[in-house]
C-alpha positions as CSV (number, residue, x, y, z in Angstrom):
1,X,83.9,-67.0,47.4
2,X,82.3,-68.3,44.2
3,X,80.9,-66.1,41.6
4,X,77.5,-68.0,41.8
5,X,77.2,-67.4,45.5
6,X,78.2,-63.8,45.2
7,X,75.8,-63.3,42.4
8,X,72.9,-64.7,44.5
9,X,73.8,-62.4,47.4
10,X,74.3,-59.4,45.0
11,X,70.9,-60.2,43.3
12,X,69.1,-60.4,46.7
13,X,70.7,-57.1,47.7
14,X,69.7,-55.6,44.4
15,X,66.1,-56.8,44.8
16,X,65.9,-55.5,48.4
17,X,67.3,-52.2,47.2
18,X,64.8,-52.1,44.4
19,X,61.9,-52.9,46.7
20,X,63.1,-50.4,49.3
21,X,63.4,-47.7,46.6
22,X,60.0,-48.6,45.4
23,X,58.5,-48.2,48.9
24,X,60.3,-45.0,49.5
25,X,59.1,-43.6,46.2
26,X,55.3,-43.9,46.9
27,X,55.0,-41.5,49.9
28,X,57.0,-38.8,48.2
29,X,54.5,-38.5,45.3
30,X,51.8,-35.9,45.9
31,X,48.1,-36.8,45.8
32,X,48.3,-40.5,46.6
33,X,47.0,-42.5,49.6
34,X,46.9,-46.2,50.3
35,X,44.7,-45.9,53.5
36,X,40.9,-46.5,53.1
37,X,38.9,-43.4,54.3
38,X,37.5,-43.8,57.8
39,X,33.7,-44.1,58.1
40,X,32.0,-41.1,59.6
41,X,31.5,-41.1,63.3
42,X,27.9,-42.1,64.3
43,X,25.9,-39.1,65.6
44,X,25.4,-39.2,69.3
45,X,21.9,-40.3,70.4
46,X,22.1,-38.1,73.5
47,X,22.0,-34.3,73.3
48,X,24.3,-32.9,75.8
49,X,22.5,-29.5,75.9
50,X,20.8,-28.8,79.2
51,X,17.9,-27.2,77.4
52,X,17.1,-30.4,75.5
53,X,16.3,-32.1,78.8
54,X,12.8,-32.0,80.1
55,X,11.8,-30.1,83.1
56,X,12.7,-26.7,84.6
57,X,16.2,-25.4,84.4
58,X,17.8,-22.5,86.3
59,X,21.3,-22.1,87.8
60,X,20.7,-19.8,90.7
61,X,23.4,-18.2,92.8
62,X,23.1,-17.1,96.3
63,X,20.5,-14.3,96.6
64,X,18.7,-15.2,93.4
65,X,14.9,-14.8,93.5
66,X,12.8,-18.0,93.3
67,X,11.1,-18.7,90.0
68,X,7.4,-17.7,89.9
69,X,5.2,-20.5,90.9
70,X,2.2,-19.3,88.9
71,X,3.4,-20.4,85.5
72,X,1.4,-23.2,84.0
73,X,2.6,-23.0,80.4
74,X,3.6,-26.3,78.7
75,X,6.8,-24.6,77.6
76,X,8.5,-21.3,78.5
77,X,11.8,-19.5,78.4
78,X,13.5,-16.3,79.7
79,X,16.5,-14.8,78.0
80,X,18.7,-11.8,77.8
81,X,18.3,-10.2,74.3
82,X,21.7,-8.5,74.4
83,X,23.8,-11.5,75.2
84,X,21.5,-14.3,74.1
85,X,21.9,-16.0,77.5
86,X,19.0,-18.2,78.5
87,X,18.3,-17.4,82.2
88,X,15.7,-20.1,82.9
89,X,13.5,-22.4,80.9
90,X,10.9,-25.2,81.1
91,X,10.8,-27.8,78.3
92,X,12.4,-25.2,76.0
93,X,12.6,-27.6,73.0
94,X,9.1,-29.1,73.3
95,X,7.5,-28.9,69.9
96,X,4.1,-27.3,70.0
97,X,1.8,-25.4,67.6
98,X,3.0,-21.8,67.6
99,X,-0.1,-20.0,66.3
100,X,0.5,-16.4,65.2
101,X,3.9,-16.1,67.0
102,X,5.1,-17.9,63.8
103,X,4.5,-14.6,62.0
104,X,7.8,-13.4,63.6
105,X,9.6,-15.9,61.4
106,X,7.5,-14.8,58.4
107,X,8.6,-11.2,59.0
108,X,12.3,-12.2,59.4
109,X,12.0,-13.9,56.1
110,X,10.0,-11.6,53.9
111,X,10.5,-8.1,55.5
112,X,14.0,-7.7,54.0
113,X,12.5,-8.2,50.5
114,X,9.4,-6.1,51.0
115,X,10.3,-2.8,52.6
116,X,7.5,-0.5,53.7
117,X,8.2,2.1,51.0
118,X,6.6,-0.1,48.3
119,X,3.0,-0.3,47.1
120,X,0.8,-3.2,46.0
121,X,-2.6,-3.7,44.5
122,X,-4.4,-6.6,46.2
123,X,-6.1,-9.2,44.0
124,X,-9.0,-11.6,44.7
125,X,-6.7,-14.6,44.2
126,X,-4.4,-13.4,47.0
127,X,-7.4,-13.3,49.4
128,X,-9.1,-16.5,48.3
129,X,-6.9,-18.8,50.4
130,X,-7.3,-16.9,53.7
131,X,-8.7,-19.5,56.2
132,X,-12.2,-18.9,57.4
133,X,-12.3,-17.8,61.1
134,X,-8.7,-16.4,61.1
135,X,-7.8,-12.9,62.2
136,X,-7.7,-10.3,59.4
137,X,-7.0,-6.6,59.1
138,X,-9.6,-6.0,56.5
139,X,-7.9,-5.9,53.1
140,X,-10.0,-5.4,50.0
141,X,-9.3,-6.6,46.5
142,X,-8.4,-4.0,43.8
143,X,-7.2,-1.6,46.5
144,X,-3.6,-0.3,46.4
145,X,-1.9,-0.4,49.8
146,X,1.4,0.8,51.1
147,X,3.5,-2.1,52.1
148,X,4.1,-0.5,55.5
149,X,0.4,-0.7,56.1
150,X,0.4,-4.3,55.1
151,X,3.1,-5.0,57.7
152,X,1.1,-3.1,60.4
153,X,-1.7,-5.4,59.5
154,X,0.5,-8.3,60.3
155,X,2.0,-7.1,63.5
156,X,-0.9,-5.3,65.1
157,X,-4.0,-7.1,63.9
158,X,-2.2,-10.4,63.3
159,X,-3.9,-10.3,59.9
160,X,-3.8,-13.5,57.9
161,X,-5.1,-11.6,54.9
162,X,-2.0,-9.3,55.1
163,X,0.3,-12.4,55.4
164,X,-1.2,-14.0,52.3
165,X,-0.8,-10.8,50.2
166,X,2.8,-10.3,51.4
167,X,3.6,-14.0,50.8
168,X,2.3,-13.7,47.2
169,X,4.5,-10.6,46.7
170,X,7.4,-12.6,48.1
171,X,7.1,-15.4,45.5
172,X,4.2,-17.4,46.7
173,X,3.0,-19.4,49.6
174,X,5.2,-22.5,49.0
175,X,8.3,-20.4,48.2
176,X,7.8,-18.4,51.4
177,X,7.3,-21.5,53.5
178,X,10.6,-23.0,52.1
179,X,12.4,-19.7,52.8
180,X,11.0,-19.6,56.4
181,X,12.2,-23.2,57.0
182,X,15.7,-22.3,55.7
183,X,15.8,-19.2,57.8
184,X,14.9,-21.1,60.9
185,X,17.6,-23.6,60.3
186,X,20.2,-20.9,59.6
187,X,19.3,-19.3,63.0
188,X,19.7,-22.7,64.8
189,X,16.0,-23.0,65.3
190,X,15.6,-26.8,64.7
191,X,12.3,-27.4,66.4
192,X,10.3,-25.4,63.8
193,X,8.4,-27.0,60.9
194,X,6.6,-24.5,58.7
195,X,3.5,-25.5,56.9
196,X,1.4,-22.4,57.0
197,X,3.4,-19.1,57.1
198,X,0.5,-17.3,58.9
199,X,0.7,-19.6,61.9
200,X,-2.8,-21.0,61.3
201,X,-3.2,-24.6,62.5
202,X,-1.8,-27.1,60.0
203,X,-0.9,-30.7,60.3
204,X,2.8,-31.0,61.2
205,X,3.4,-27.4,62.0
206,X,5.3,-26.8,65.2
207,X,7.8,-24.6,67.0
208,X,9.2,-24.3,70.5
209,X,9.7,-21.7,73.2
210,X,13.4,-21.8,72.3
211,X,12.8,-21.2,68.6
212,X,10.3,-18.5,69.2
213,X,12.8,-16.7,71.5
214,X,15.4,-16.9,68.7
215,X,12.9,-15.4,66.2
216,X,12.0,-12.6,68.6
217,X,15.6,-11.8,69.5
218,X,16.7,-11.8,65.9
219,X,13.8,-9.6,64.9
220,X,14.5,-6.9,67.5
221,X,17.9,-6.4,65.9
222,X,16.1,-5.1,62.7
223,X,14.8,-1.5,63.3
224,X,11.8,-2.0,61.0
225,X,10.7,-5.2,62.7
226,X,11.2,-3.6,66.1
227,X,9.2,-0.6,65.2
228,X,6.2,-2.6,63.9
229,X,6.4,-4.9,67.0
230,X,6.3,-2.1,69.5
231,X,3.4,-0.1,67.8
232,X,0.4,-0.1,70.0
233,X,-2.2,1.4,67.6
234,X,-2.4,2.9,64.1
235,X,-4.8,4.2,61.5
236,X,-5.4,1.7,58.7
237,X,-6.7,2.6,55.2
238,X,-10.3,1.7,54.5
239,X,-10.2,3.1,51.1
240,X,-7.1,4.1,49.0
241,X,-6.0,6.3,46.1
242,X,-4.0,4.8,43.3
243,X,-0.8,5.7,45.1
244,X,-1.8,3.8,48.2
245,X,-2.7,6.8,50.3
246,X,-5.9,6.4,52.2
247,X,-9.2,8.0,51.3
248,X,-10.5,7.1,54.8
249,X,-9.1,5.2,57.8
250,X,-10.1,3.2,60.8
251,X,-8.2,2.4,64.0
252,X,-6.4,-0.9,64.7
253,X,-4.8,-1.9,68.0
254,X,-2.0,-4.3,68.8
255,X,-3.5,-7.7,69.9
256,X,-0.6,-8.0,72.4
257,X,-2.2,-6.9,75.6
258,X,1.1,-6.2,77.3
259,X,1.7,-3.5,74.7
260,X,-1.8,-1.9,74.9
261,X,-2.6,-2.6,78.5
262,X,-6.1,-3.7,77.5
263,X,-8.6,-5.8,79.5
264,X,-7.3,-4.5,82.8
265,X,-3.8,-5.9,82.4
266,X,-2.0,-2.6,82.3
267,X,0.9,-1.9,79.9
268,X,4.0,-3.7,81.0
269,X,6.8,-1.3,82.0
270,X,9.4,-1.0,79.3
271,X,7.5,-3.3,76.8
272,X,8.8,-3.3,73.3
273,X,6.7,-6.1,71.7
274,X,6.9,-8.7,70.2
275,X,3.9,-11.0,69.1
276,X,1.1,-13.0,70.5
277,X,-1.0,-15.8,69.0
278,X,-4.0,-18.1,69.5
279,X,-5.6,-21.0,67.8
280,X,-7.7,-23.8,69.1
281,X,-4.8,-26.3,68.8
282,X,-2.1,-24.1,70.0
283,X,-3.9,-22.3,72.8
284,X,-2.4,-18.9,73.7
285,X,1.2,-18.2,72.8
286,X,3.4,-15.1,73.3
287,X,6.8,-13.6,72.7
288,X,7.2,-10.6,75.0
289,X,10.2,-8.3,75.3
290,X,10.9,-5.4,77.6
291,X,13.8,-3.0,78.3
292,X,14.6,-1.8,81.8
293,X,17.8,-0.3,83.4
294,X,19.9,-0.9,80.3
295,X,18.9,-4.6,79.9
296,X,16.4,-6.1,77.4
297,X,14.8,-9.4,78.4
298,X,12.5,-11.6,76.4
299,X,10.0,-14.3,77.5
300,X,8.2,-16.9,75.5
301,X,5.2,-18.6,76.8
302,X,3.3,-21.5,75.1
303,X,-0.1,-22.7,76.0
304,X,-0.8,-22.0,79.7
305,X,-3.0,-24.7,81.3
306,X,-5.2,-22.5,83.4
307,X,-6.2,-18.9,83.9
308,X,-8.2,-18.0,80.7
309,X,-7.2,-15.6,77.9
310,X,-5.1,-13.3,80.1
311,X,-3.0,-16.1,81.6
312,X,-0.4,-16.0,78.8
313,X,0.2,-12.3,79.5
314,X,0.2,-12.7,83.3
315,X,2.7,-15.6,83.1
316,X,5.0,-13.6,80.7
317,X,4.8,-10.7,83.1
318,X,5.8,-12.9,86.1
319,X,8.7,-14.4,84.1
320,X,10.0,-10.9,83.0
321,X,9.7,-9.6,86.5
322,X,11.8,-12.6,87.7
323,X,14.4,-12.1,85.0
324,X,15.0,-8.4,85.8
325,X,15.2,-9.3,89.5
326,X,17.6,-12.1,88.9
327,X,20.2,-10.0,87.1
328,X,23.6,-11.0,88.3
329,X,22.2,-13.8,90.4
330,X,21.9,-16.6,87.9
331,X,24.2,-18.4,85.4
332,X,23.0,-19.1,81.9
333,X,21.5,-22.5,81.2
334,X,21.9,-22.1,77.4
335,X,22.2,-19.6,74.6
336,X,20.0,-18.2,71.8
337,X,23.1,-17.4,69.7
338,X,23.1,-19.0,66.2
339,X,25.5,-21.8,65.6
340,X,28.9,-20.9,64.1
341,X,28.9,-20.8,60.3
342,X,30.1,-24.1,58.7
343,X,33.3,-23.5,56.8
344,X,33.1,-24.3,53.1
345,X,34.3,-27.8,52.2
346,X,37.8,-28.1,50.8
347,X,37.7,-28.5,47.0
348,X,38.6,-32.0,45.7
349,X,42.2,-32.6,44.8
350,X,42.9,-31.8,41.1
351,X,43.2,-34.8,38.8
352,X,46.5,-34.4,36.8
353,X,47.1,-36.5,33.8
354,X,50.1,-38.8,33.8
355,X,53.2,-36.9,32.8
356,X,51.7,-33.5,33.5
357,X,53.8,-31.3,35.8
358,X,52.4,-28.8,38.3
359,X,54.5,-25.7,39.1
360,X,55.7,-27.2,42.4
361,X,55.4,-31.0,42.1
362,X,54.8,-33.9,39.9
363,X,51.4,-35.6,40.5
364,X,51.0,-39.2,39.3
365,X,48.5,-42.0,39.6
366,X,48.9,-45.6,40.7
367,X,49.7,-47.0,37.2
368,X,52.5,-44.6,36.8
369,X,53.9,-45.5,40.2
370,X,54.1,-49.1,39.2
371,X,55.7,-48.1,35.9
372,X,58.3,-46.1,37.8
373,X,59.0,-48.9,40.2
374,X,59.4,-51.4,37.4
375,X,61.7,-49.1,35.6
376,X,63.8,-48.7,38.7
377,X,64.0,-52.5,39.2
378,X,65.1,-53.0,35.7
379,X,67.8,-50.4,36.0
380,X,69.1,-52.0,39.2
381,X,69.0,-55.4,37.6
382,X,71.0,-54.1,34.7
383,X,73.6,-52.6,37.0
384,X,73.9,-55.9,38.9
385,X,74.2,-57.8,35.7
386,X,77.1,-55.6,34.6
387,X,78.8,-56.0,37.9
388,X,78.5,-59.8,37.7
389,X,80.0,-59.9,34.2
390,X,82.9,-57.7,35.4
391,X,83.5,-60.1,38.3
392,X,83.6,-63.1,36.0
393,X,86.1,-61.4,33.8
394,X,88.3,-60.3,36.7
395,X,87.8,-63.4,38.9
396,X,86.8,-61.4,41.9
């Protein structure tokens, strides 16, 4: 075997060894990757949720009562407040004007920041933007009110004047609108667009039977919200002392007729609220909740198509009656439970300068890898050269 031939083979082996060592070196160094990141998966254009499909949905077992046939609302839903299970629904995610039922979202947003124990002196500026023709409780500028009275004005009289004052106390109209929008999204209510926190008709403002049910269910878990929502009547201050206590009062009644039983409807058995509404664009809307035999059910009804002003209450009554009768005879068609919290994103990998050593590993960049590989190749080549020289000297 000639030295030249042996040298070529030895050199080829050394090169292969060097390349192999270089390849093996790369995966063992932390913080490096040669693969391009995969593009995000495209969002599905089809929502798999049953409630996002149009029409009426119920999963009845044997013995389940038939759904009432007198419900004309464009959108409605019946749910169990305790579990969040949706028992039946019709066009649950149809976006419609909510009218004053949107005040439930306003209360969810602002009530934690404005407890009833506070006091506030109303200004002219706070009342200037109250829309003409909207419902009011009768606030007067330069009068000091207890915050609890302002909230009773919201829940009982559906007072837009009280909403404007409380929104001003909460940071302003625009701030409150943004907070309400964020609150809706946090609760999984994605059909709601907030433009006017009092629920008055505004371009683009919308909600759905599903979202209103979410707001009602969430509110009932707050004792202050639940107390205001269930109150049938109260005395409201017509004049006040400096501390907010009244000099004289007048009576106000809850505009939810299932709570008061007004206009021949009769108070619904076990009723605990929640909120009604009406505007020319929204028609009549209602969130109604009742407790019976250890269960609490909630019905939302949006814009009945016939029956007059009482239809929204009569249809809610029919749906609640059906829900209580259907206990144990239907399977859920959805849930009002909020989505699971998104875990925080993992922090980006630390960038370590070349030559810096972490407590548990060495982190290097691509230029340093090439340097290490070149150095390894040079070392192998030197060893091979030494071996060749020795062979020449020994004749091997």
